[in-house]
N, C-alpha and C positions, 0 to 999 in steps of 0.2 A: 400892305404893299404886295405881299405874296399873292393875295386874291386879285389885286389890280393887275399884276403881271400876267397871271393866268388868263384873265379875261381878255387882255390884249392879244395873247397868243391864240385864243379861241376866236378872235375876230370881233370881240365885243367892243363897243365904244368906251373910250377911256373916261368919259364924263359921268358914267353911271357910278354913283357912290354906294348904293345898296343893290346888289344883284337880285334879280327876280328869282322866283322858285325854279323856273326852267333853267336859268343860268347856273344856279347852284347845283342842280342835278347834273348838268353837263360837266361841271368841274369834278363831280364824283366819278363819272364814267370816263373822263378824259384820261388817256393813257392805257385803257384796256387794250389787250392784245387782240386785234381784229381777226387775224387768221385762226388763233386758238378759239375765239368765240364762234367763228364760222364752223369749225370742226365739231364743236360741241352741239351747235344747232342742228347740224346734219345728223349726228348720232341720236339726238333727242327726237327728231322727226322719224327716224327709222325705228326707234324704240316704241313710239306711240303707234306706228303702223303695225308692227308685229304684235304688240300687246293687244290691239283691237281684234286681230284675227285669232291669236292663240287663246285669248282670255274672254272671247265673246260670250261664253256660257259660264264664266267664272264670277258671277255676281258683278261687283263694282270695281273689278281689278283695273280696267282701262281708266276709269275716272280717278281711282286712287293713284295709279301710276302717274297720271298727269299732275295730280296734287303733289306727289313726292318730288316731281321735277321742279315744280314751282318753289317748294321749300328749299330744295338744293340750290336753285338759282338765287334765292334770297340769301342763303348762307354764303354762297360765293360772293355776292355783292358786298355783304358786310365785311367778310374777311379781307376782300381786296382793298378795303380802306385802311387796313392796319399795316403800317410800314414794317419792313423786315426787322429793324432793330427792336421793335416792340414784340414781334413774334419770338425773337431770340430771348428776350427777357422772360417770356412765359415758358421756355423750354423745360427748365428744371422743375417748376411747380407742376406743370401738366404731366410730365413723365412720372414724377413721384406719386401724384394722385392716382395715375393709371396703374402703376405697379401695386400700390396699396389696395386698390380695388380688386386687382387680380388675386392678391393674398386673401382678401375678404371672400372672394368666390370660392377659393380652395377650402376655407374654414367653414363658412355657413352659406354657401351659394345655393341656388335653386337648381334642382336636377330635373331635366326633361329628356326623355328618350335615351336614358343612360349617360347623358353628358351633363356636367355641372358647369354652366357657362354664364349664368345670370345671377344677379344679386338684387335684393329688394331694399331700396333706400327711400321708401315712400312711393317710388316708381321703379319698375323693373328695368334694369339696364344691362347691357352686355359690355363689360369693361374692355374686352379684347379689341373692340372696335376703336376705342380711344387710342390704343397703341399704334394703330396703322399710321396715325399722324404724329403722335407724341414721340415715338421712338426716333424717326428720322429727324424730327425737330431737335431732340436732345443730342443726337450724334453730330448734327451739323453745328450746333452751338459748341460742342466739345472740341471739334476740329478748328473752329474759328478762333477759339481762345489759344490754340497751340499753333497758329499759323506761323510758318517759317522755322519751327523748331520741333518737327515731328520726329519721334523716336519709336522704336519697336514697343516700348512700354505704353505709349499713347494708343497704339493699335490694340494692345492687349486689354487696356481698360475699355476701349470701344467695344471689343468683343464681349466683355463682361456686361456692359450696358445693354448689348443686344441679347445676350444669352439668358438673362434673368426673365424678361417678359416672355420670350419665345418658349423657354422651359415651362413656365407657369401655364401658358396657353396650351402647350402640348399635353400637359397633365390633365386638362379639363375632361376629355380630350377634344381638340378642335384643330385637325390637321390643316384644313383649308385656310383658316385665319392665321395660324402659325406660319404657314408658307408665305402668305402675303406680307406679314410683319417681318419675317426673315429676309425676304427679297428687298424690301424697302431699306432695311438696315444695312444689308450687305452692299447695296448700291452706294450708300453714303460712304462706307469704308473704302470701297473700290475707287470712287471718284476722288477721295481724299489723298490717294497716292499709294495704295497698297501694292507692293511689288509683286510681279508675276511669279517669282520663285516661291512666294508664300501661297499663291493661288493654285498653281498647277498640281502640286502633290495631292491635296484633298480632292481636286477635280478628277485626277487620274484614278484615285482610290474609289470615287463614286462610280466612274465608268466601269471599273473592274468589278465592283459589286453588282451592277446591273447585268454585266455579261455572265457572271456566275449564276445570278438569279434566273436568267433566261435559259441557260444550259441545264440547270438542275431543277427546273420548274416542276416536273412530275414528282420529284422526291420532296422538295421543300413545300409544295402545296398539298401534300397528302393530309387527310383529315386529322391524323394523330400527331402531327408535327406542331410544336409550339415554338414561335420565334422569340419569345421572352421580351424582346425590346419593343415590340409593337402590340397594340391591342388586337384582339381577334378580328374585329370588324375591319381594322386597317390591313391585316394580313389577307383577309378575304377580298378586299378591294384590289390589292396588288395581284393576287392570283387570278381574279376575274379579268383584270386587264390583260394578262398573259394568255388566258384562254376563256373568253366569254361563254363559249359553248359548254363549259363545265357545268353550269347551272343556268340554262337558258330561260327558265321561267321564274328564277329567283334572283340571285346576285347578279347574273349577267343580263337580266332583262333590260335594264336601263341602257347599257352600251349597245346591245343588239338593236333595240328599237330606234335608238338615235342614229345609228349607221344606216339602217333601212330607210329612215325618213330622208336623210341627206342624200343617199344614193338614188332614191326614187325621184328626187327633184330634177335630176339631169342637169342640163346646162341652164335652161331658162326657167325651170320650176313648173309646178302645176298651176300656178296662178293664185292671186290673192283670195283668201278664204276657201281655197280648193284643196287644201292639204288633207288627205284621207287619214294618214297616221296621226295627224294633229287632232282633227275634229272627231275621230272615232276613239280618241283617248288612249291610243297605244303608246304615245310618248309620255312617260312619267314626268312630273314637274315641268310641264310644257310652258308655263309662264315664268319660271324661275331659272333653275340651273340648266335646263335643257331647251331653252327658248331658241338657241341657235339651230337646233334640229328642225324646229318649226319653220324658221327662216329659210333653211336650206331646202326644205320640201316645197315651199310655196314660191320661192324666188330663185332656186337653183344655184348653180355655181356662179352665175353672173351676179346675183344678189349678194352671195357670200364674198365675192371679190370686191364689190363696191363697199361693203361693210369693212372688210380688211383695209381697204384704201383709206377709209375715214379714220380708223384707228391708227394706221401708219402715220397719217398726217398729224393727228393729235399728238402722238408720241414724239414725232419729229419736231413739231413746234415747241413742245415742252423742253426738248433738249436744246433747241436754239435759244430759248429764254435762259436756260441754265448756262450756256456758253457765254452769253452776253451779260450775265449778272455781274454787278459791281463788286460784290464781296464774296469771300470764301463761303460764308454761311448761306447766302442766297444761292450760290452756284450748287452747293451740295444738296440743299433742300429741294431746289427745282429738279435736279437730276433724280432724286429719290421719288418725287411725285411722278415723273415720267416712268420710272420703273414700276410704280404701283399700277398705273394704267396698263403697262405692258403685261405685268403678271396676271392681273385680272383677266384680260382678254386671252392671253396665251393659254392659261390653265383651263379656262372655261371651254374654249374651242377645242383644246386638246382632249379634254375628258369626254366631250360630246362626240368627237370624231374617233375615239377609241385609242388614242396614243398616250393618254395619261390616265391615272386612276381617278375615279369619281370622288371628289373631295368637297363638293358643295360650295363652289366659288361662282358668284353671279357674273353675268356679262355686263360691263359698264353701260349704263343708260338704257339698256335693252331689257334686262331681267327685272322682274317685280321685286321690290324690297325697299322699305323706307330708310332703314339704318345704313345700308350700303350706299344709297343715293345721297344721303347727307354727308357721308364720308367723302364721296367723290366731289360734292360741292365744296367741302373744305379744301380738298387738294387743288381744285380749280381756282378757288379764291387765293390760295397761297401763290400759285403761278401768276395770277393777275397782279397781285401785290408786288411780286418781284419784277414783273414787266414794267409796272408803273414806276418803281424805284429806279430802274435803269434809265427811263426817260428823264426823270428828275435830275439824275446825276449828269446826263448829257447836256441838259439845258442850264 
């Protein structure tokens, strides 16, 4: 009967007893959020365009980028078929496995370039990527079970659930991924009803710390000063952000060249495939972390604003899905997915523009990278699933 009713709503004749393959496929995509799909399509087109230019002499990066997008699209399609209650049922197992894998990384993980972030389980994986989705999934399930009876203790447990994986990821060290996981988790806690009187004190303390750092930069960034709480490379990134000219051919080279590329693009840019900083290889990591600099050089401020508009619409639509979600779990999970997209975009553009430290965060759908693309596909699939569940509740 359920299939019969759906076919009637889709305009199919009621006398069909066995739906055709096309009709069955239509039932799978019915309920997908059109505006969200349109925003993703625009960003995917922009990503392919910029990757073709910035990676034209980078072997098969353009082809691989397209393949990664197709894989992410398939992941999105599959996850979108899973109703939110089943996603909630997986929250505890997925979170537990993710944390255990992080512990395994700390004990016998693979070290590359001074960081221990991978583990070999027959195939080499980076468990911290799992927590980008598993953590908000777990927190949303936690608050769903305590709907209507939230106490300070519940928020304290939520902070513990958040702190364990973030601490393990920071230990690797991987500041960029830790920041993304932290932002997604804090978004769930905030949307669950965390009171402002608990938010403002640490926020004010953070602002005070930044002010002290800016004022005392010459002293704190002296070569013989040890910050203890941060690794040396993390201290160097912060000091380079405050004064890139301190080491223009070393630590500050990335930020300086990124700002030169963006500034030289002007309003309209130099034109497609005409970026000198990009194609003369002055921009480091021009197909990954610093691809926004290549976009700014070739398409200028106008292109950057169009891209910002696409991201703004994507995040706005994700928040609309969150507000219209039928359950606490769905609402909190969709809100955290919106925060993931916001954090990715804000941190990447901020570090390329010189207003945030360089932490190795890709630009969603634009930067090259298969693992991050699959994570984004998972996030989109969750949003589509929640949007479909809203329509089912309404009908």
